[in-house]
N, C-alpha and C positions, 0 to 999 in steps of 0.2 A: 820162786822156781819158774824157770821158762818152759813153755811147751817147746820140747826138742824138735818137733816136727815143723814148728814154725821159724826156727833159727835158720838164718842164711847160711850157705855151705862155708862161706869164710869164717864165721863164728865157730861152727863145729870143727872146722880144720884147726882153728887155734885151740878150742878145748881139747882135742885129740893130743896135741903137741904137748899140754900140760898135764895129761891124765896119769895119775899113778894108781889106778884101781887095781892093777895086777902087778906082778913083779917083772914082766917083760920089759918095761921101760928101763930097768936098771942096767941092762947090758945092750940096749938097742943103739944102733948107729943112725936110725933114721926114724921118723914117723912116716907111715904110708897111709894116706886118707883116701884119696879116690880121685877120679877124673871124669868130667862130664857134666851135663846138665841135670839140674833137679827133676825136670820133666821128662828125661829120657825114657823111652818105651821099653827098653831093656836094661838089665842090671846083671853083670858079670861079676861074680865074687870068686877070686882065686888065690893062690899062694904065689905071690910076687908077681902080679899081673902085668902085662905089657905086651910084648911081641906076639906071644902065642895067641892071646885074645884078639889083638888087632888083625892078625892073619885069618882068624877064624871068622871074624865079622866080615873081612874082605871076601873070603872064600864063599860066604853064604849070601853075598851081595847086600849086606847091611851097612848102611852109612855110619861111620864112627861116632858122629854127631847124634845118633839115635840112642847110643849105649852109654850107661854110667859103668866104669870099671873100678872095682875097688879090691883091697886086700882082704883076706880072711881076718887079720889081726892088725891091729894099728901101729904097732912098735915091730920093726924088722931090722935086719942086719945079720952080718956073719956072727956076731957074738949071740944074738938070740937064737939063730939056727942051731948053734953047738949046744945051747943050754938044755 
């Protein structure tokens, strides 16, 4: 078993795409992993992150490269939201 904290983000992203640990993957239209550098000084976890977080960072004067933005769950899409 790998120490998950030592895995590169690319390997974690690949693992998330194949994850079947819960039922959300069954109706998902996409895997939402996250975006940013592992060494980012800020972490934003949201529901379908994107423009809102980017505007909040910009409004606070925080460079987007200083934040890692990710979703609360790794499987998403219209079918999952309706479930």
